[in-house]
C-alpha positions as CSV (number, residue, x, y, z in Angstrom):
1,M,-47.4,21.1,27.0
2,K,-45.1,19.7,24.3
3,Q,-41.5,20.5,24.1
4,A,-38.8,19.4,21.6
5,L,-35.0,18.8,22.1
6,S,-32.1,18.0,19.9
7,I,-29.6,15.7,21.7
8,T,-26.1,14.8,20.6
9,I,-24.3,11.9,22.2
10,S,-20.6,11.3,21.8
11,G,-18.2,8.4,22.8
12,R,-18.4,4.8,21.7
13,V,-22.1,5.1,20.6
14,Q,-22.1,3.7,17.1
15,G,-22.1,-0.1,16.4
16,V,-23.4,-0.8,19.9
17,G,-27.2,-0.8,19.4
18,F,-27.6,2.8,20.6
19,R,-30.2,3.8,18.0
20,F,-32.4,0.9,18.5
21,S,-32.2,1.1,22.3
22,A,-33.0,4.9,22.0
23,V,-36.1,4.0,19.9
24,N,-37.3,1.6,22.6
25,K,-36.7,4.1,25.4
26,A,-38.4,7.0,23.5
27,Q,-41.4,4.9,22.6
28,A,-41.7,3.7,26.2
29,L,-41.7,7.4,27.2
30,G,-44.4,8.3,24.6
31,L,-42.0,10.6,22.7
32,K,-41.9,11.2,18.9
33,G,-39.0,12.1,16.6
34,F,-36.0,10.2,15.3
35,V,-32.5,9.0,16.0
36,K,-29.6,8.7,13.6
37,N,-25.8,8.2,13.3
38,N,-23.8,11.2,12.3
39,R,-20.7,10.9,10.1
40,D,-18.5,12.2,13.0
41,G,-19.3,9.2,15.1
42,T,-21.9,10.8,17.3
43,V,-25.6,9.9,17.6
44,Y,-28.2,12.6,17.0
45,I,-31.7,12.5,18.4
46,E,-34.7,14.9,17.9
47,A,-37.4,14.1,20.3
48,E,-40.7,15.8,21.3
49,G,-43.2,15.3,24.1
50,P,-43.8,16.2,27.7
51,P,-40.7,18.1,29.2
52,E,-40.3,15.6,32.1
53,N,-40.2,12.6,29.6
54,L,-37.6,14.5,27.5
55,Q,-35.5,15.0,30.6
56,E,-35.7,11.3,31.3
57,L,-34.5,10.5,27.8
58,V,-31.6,12.9,28.2
59,Q,-30.7,11.1,31.5
60,W,-30.9,7.7,29.7
61,C,-28.6,9.0,27.0
62,W,-25.8,9.3,29.6
63,Q,-26.0,5.5,29.9
64,G,-27.3,4.1,26.7
65,P,-27.2,0.4,26.0
66,P,-24.8,-1.8,28.0
67,S,-22.0,-1.8,25.4
68,A,-22.0,2.0,24.8
69,R,-19.4,4.2,26.5
70,V,-20.9,7.7,26.6
71,E,-18.5,10.6,27.0
72,H,-20.8,13.5,26.5
73,V,-24.4,14.4,26.0
74,S,-25.5,17.9,24.9
75,H,-29.1,19.0,24.3
76,Q,-30.9,22.2,23.3
77,E,-34.5,23.1,22.8
78,I,-35.7,23.2,19.2
79,P,-39.1,24.0,17.6
80,V,-41.8,21.3,17.8
81,R,-42.2,19.6,14.4
82,D,-45.2,17.3,15.3
83,Y,-43.6,14.0,14.3
84,A,-46.0,11.1,13.9
85,R,-43.8,8.4,15.6
86,F,-40.2,7.8,16.8
87,G,-37.9,5.9,14.5
88,V,-34.4,5.5,13.0
89,K,-33.3,7.7,10.2
C-alpha cells in the first residue's frame, strides 16, 4: 500500500546540503516525490511510498545532514500523486 506525506522542516536547513541529502535518503528508501527550499527558510518535502519507509524519512528529517540544525519537523498525509522519481524542485 502506498501513502504520501508532506513534510516541512525548520531550523538551519538551507545552505547545508539538506535537499541533496534528502534526495539520497528518499531514493535509498525507494520513495518518490520532491524536495525544495521555501522562501521562509524551511525545507518542504512531498514523498510517497510504503508507510514504514515514509516514517523512516520523517525520522531522518529530525537529523538531516551533519551541518543542519533541525528545530521542528511537521508532516501530514496528502493524496498520492504517483511521482515517477524523487528529485529537487
